[in-house]
C-alpha positions as CSV (number, residue, x, y, z in Angstrom):
1,G,-11.8,-7.2,-10.4
2,R,-8.1,-5.7,-10.7
3,A,-5.6,-7.1,-7.4
4,V,-2.9,-4.4,-7.0
5,A,0.5,-5.7,-5.2
6,F,2.2,-4.0,-2.9
7,V,6.1,-4.7,-3.2
8,G,9.2,-3.1,-2.5
9,P,11.9,-3.6,-0.1
10,P,11.9,-4.4,3.8
11,H,11.6,-1.2,5.7
12,S,10.4,1.1,3.3
13,G,7.3,1.8,5.0
14,K,5.1,-0.4,3.2
15,S,2.3,-1.8,6.1
16,V,2.3,2.0,7.2
17,F,1.6,3.2,3.7
18,L,-1.2,0.3,2.7
19,A,-3.4,0.6,6.2
20,E,-3.8,4.7,5.8
21,L,-4.6,3.8,1.8
22,Y,-6.9,1.1,2.8
23,R,-8.6,4.0,5.5
24,Q,-8.8,6.2,2.5
25,F,-10.7,3.6,0.4
26,L,-13.2,2.6,3.5
27,A,-13.9,6.9,4.3
28,N,-14.9,7.2,0.5
29,K,-18.9,6.1,0.4
30,E,-18.6,5.6,-3.4
31,V,-15.8,3.1,-3.1
32,G,-15.4,2.0,0.4
33,D,-17.4,-1.5,0.3
34,K,-15.9,-2.3,-3.2
35,A,-12.2,-2.5,-1.8
36,F,-10.8,-5.0,0.0
37,L,-7.5,-5.6,1.7
38,Q,-5.9,-8.6,1.8
39,R,-2.3,-9.9,3.3
40,A,-0.4,-12.2,1.4
41,C,3.0,-12.5,3.6
42,P,2.9,-14.4,7.0
43,D,4.6,-12.0,9.1
44,G,1.8,-11.5,11.4
45,E,0.6,-8.2,10.8
46,G,-3.2,-6.7,9.8
47,M,-4.8,-3.6,10.6
48,W,-5.0,-4.6,13.8
49,S,-0.9,-4.2,13.8
50,A,-1.3,-0.6,12.4
51,E,-4.3,0.5,15.4
52,A,-2.7,-0.8,18.4
53,D,-0.5,0.2,20.7
54,Q,2.9,-1.0,19.1
55,A,4.5,-2.3,22.3
56,L,1.5,-4.7,22.8
57,V,2.4,-5.8,18.6
58,K,5.9,-6.2,19.5
59,Q,5.1,-8.6,22.4
60,I,1.9,-10.7,20.7
61,R,3.1,-10.5,16.6
62,Q,3.8,-13.9,15.4
63,K,5.4,-14.4,11.9
64,G,4.4,-17.5,10.1
65,S,5.9,-18.6,6.6
66,F,5.0,-19.3,2.8
67,D,3.7,-23.1,3.6
68,E,1.9,-25.2,1.5
69,P,-1.2,-24.4,3.3
70,T,-0.9,-20.6,3.4
71,M,0.0,-20.1,0.2
72,N,-2.9,-21.8,-1.1
73,F,-5.1,-19.3,1.0
74,F,-3.6,-16.7,-0.2
75,I,-4.3,-18.0,-3.7
76,L,-7.7,-18.7,-3.5
77,S,-8.1,-15.4,-1.4
78,I,-7.1,-13.3,-3.7
79,R,-8.7,-15.1,-7.1
80,E,-12.5,-15.4,-5.4
81,L,-11.5,-11.3,-3.8
82,R,-11.5,-10.5,-7.7
83,K,-14.8,-12.3,-8.6
84,S,-16.7,-9.6,-6.2
85,K,-14.5,-6.7,-5.6
86,P,-13.3,-3.9,-8.1
87,I,-10.2,-3.1,-6.4
88,V,-8.4,-5.9,-4.0
89,L,-5.4,-4.8,-2.1
90,V,-2.5,-7.4,-1.9
91,D,-0.3,-7.0,0.6
92,C,3.4,-8.9,-0.5
93,G,6.4,-10.2,1.4
94,G,9.7,-7.7,0.6
95,R,11.8,-10.1,-1.2
96,R,11.5,-11.2,-4.9
97,S,11.2,-15.0,-4.1
98,N,9.2,-17.7,-5.9
99,Q,6.5,-17.1,-3.0
100,N,6.2,-13.8,-4.7
101,A,6.1,-14.5,-7.8
102,I,3.6,-16.7,-7.8
103,I,1.2,-14.2,-5.8
104,L,1.6,-11.8,-8.7
105,Q,0.6,-13.8,-11.4
106,E,-2.3,-13.8,-9.7
107,C,-2.6,-9.7,-9.4
108,S,-3.1,-7.8,-12.3
109,D,-1.1,-4.7,-11.2
110,A,1.4,-3.4,-8.4
111,V,2.9,-0.7,-6.4
112,I,6.3,-0.2,-5.8
113,L,7.1,1.2,-2.4
114,S,11.1,1.7,-1.8
115,S,13.4,3.5,0.1
116,K,16.6,2.7,-1.8
117,P,16.0,4.1,-5.4
118,E,18.2,1.5,-6.5
119,E,16.1,-1.1,-6.1
120,F,12.8,-0.3,-8.2
121,E,14.8,-1.3,-11.4
122,P,14.9,-5.1,-10.0
123,W,11.5,-4.5,-8.5
124,K,10.1,-3.2,-12.0
125,E,11.5,-6.5,-14.0
126,F,9.8,-8.9,-11.8
127,C,6.8,-7.2,-12.2
128,S,7.1,-7.2,-15.8
129,A,8.6,-10.9,-15.3
130,N,5.3,-11.9,-13.6
131,G,2.8,-10.5,-15.9
132,V,2.1,-7.7,-13.8
133,K,1.7,-3.6,-14.8
134,V,3.5,-1.2,-12.4
135,L,0.9,0.9,-11.7
136,A,2.5,3.1,-9.2
137,E,6.3,4.0,-7.7
138,F,6.5,5.6,-4.8
139,K,10.0,6.6,-2.7
140,S,9.8,6.4,0.6
141,V,12.1,8.7,3.1
142,L,12.3,9.1,6.5
143,L,12.2,12.8,7.8
144,T,15.3,14.1,9.7
145,P,15.5,14.6,13.5
146,E,15.4,18.2,12.8
147,Q,13.0,17.8,10.4
148,R,10.6,15.7,13.2
149,V,11.5,18.9,15.6
150,E,9.8,20.8,13.4
151,L,6.5,19.1,12.0
152,D,6.0,18.6,16.3
153,T,6.6,22.3,16.7
154,C,4.2,23.2,13.7
155,L,1.4,20.9,14.6
156,R,1.5,21.6,18.3
157,E,1.4,25.6,17.6
158,G,-1.6,25.1,14.9
159,R,0.6,25.7,11.8
160,T,0.4,24.0,8.5
161,P,3.8,22.5,7.9
162,S,6.1,23.0,5.3
163,Q,5.7,21.4,1.8
164,E,9.2,19.8,2.6
165,L,7.8,18.2,5.7
166,L,5.0,16.2,3.7
167,S,4.4,13.8,1.2
168,E,3.7,15.0,-2.7
169,V,2.5,12.4,-5.7
170,N,1.8,13.0,-9.5
171,T,-1.3,11.0,-10.2
172,E,-2.1,12.3,-13.4
173,A,-0.5,9.5,-15.6
174,V,0.2,5.8,-15.0
175,P,2.4,5.2,-13.4
176,Y,2.2,7.2,-10.7
177,T,5.0,8.6,-9.0
178,G,6.1,10.5,-5.9
179,I,7.2,10.8,-2.4
180,M,6.2,9.1,0.5
181,R,7.4,11.0,3.6
182,D,8.2,9.4,7.0
183,L,5.7,6.0,6.8
184,D,6.1,5.5,10.5
185,R,3.7,4.3,12.5
186,D,5.1,6.0,15.9
187,R,5.1,9.2,14.3
188,P,2.1,11.8,13.1
189,S,0.4,10.4,9.8
190,V,-0.1,14.3,8.7
191,T,3.0,13.6,6.7
192,Y,1.3,11.3,4.5
193,Q,-2.7,11.6,4.9
194,D,-3.1,14.3,2.3
195,A,-1.1,12.4,-0.3
196,L,-3.2,8.8,-0.2
197,R,-6.2,10.0,-0.6
198,T,-5.0,11.3,-3.8
199,V,-3.9,7.8,-4.4
200,S,-7.3,6.0,-3.3
201,E,-9.4,8.5,-5.3
202,A,-7.2,8.3,-8.7
203,T,-6.8,4.5,-7.8
204,A,-11.0,4.5,-7.9
205,R,-11.4,6.5,-11.2
206,E,-8.7,4.0,-12.5
207,F,-10.4,1.1,-11.6
208,L,-13.7,1.7,-12.0
209,S,-13.8,3.5,-15.2
210,D,-14.7,0.5,-17.3
211,E,-18.2,-0.6,-17.7
212,A,-17.8,-3.4,-16.1
213,Y,-16.8,-1.9,-12.4
214,K,-19.5,0.7,-13.7
215,S,-22.0,-1.6,-13.3
216,L,-20.7,-2.9,-9.8
217,S,-20.7,0.7,-8.6
218,T,-24.5,0.8,-9.0
219,S,-25.8,-2.6,-8.5
């Protein structure tokens, strides 16, 4: 199987992005059991932290470190998952570190999510240096306070939000591109939900196109 590393600078909404993307994979009956999300960053996050009360998450979340046993666990997990899953999503840390370089070398593809435009080129170079193909590049932006008021009003009144409040992606060619808006777990997911459904469907088509993956889908 192929493993996709999700990289980019801190505070770009990567955890929220990944949690929703994985939900979209699981909701697809044709793909759900062929995808797996592997955390490869000892930040104490997981699907639980995306779904639990955020005040409680802040109280009980504990960060670890990239020590040798932790790194060995991450590497072996990715290797074993690639033997049985066509789509392995790998949550990486937000730094271009030696540890993340080692993890990238276990992956085949990468998605770059960044709230800082100047960070795209360094991350692309980092991925290339470690033999990873960039599958997607998404800019992450937060809505302004005024836009959030507008969105909340639309949702309260049952109106469709304007396009400038929603994420937009282009998945017609690799790398996929687009803007992910308001990746904030304290805010409504309507701003990015449909866009990530599109990304999940495009990724499934891309990864399951080879005969080896097709045989998995019919076994």
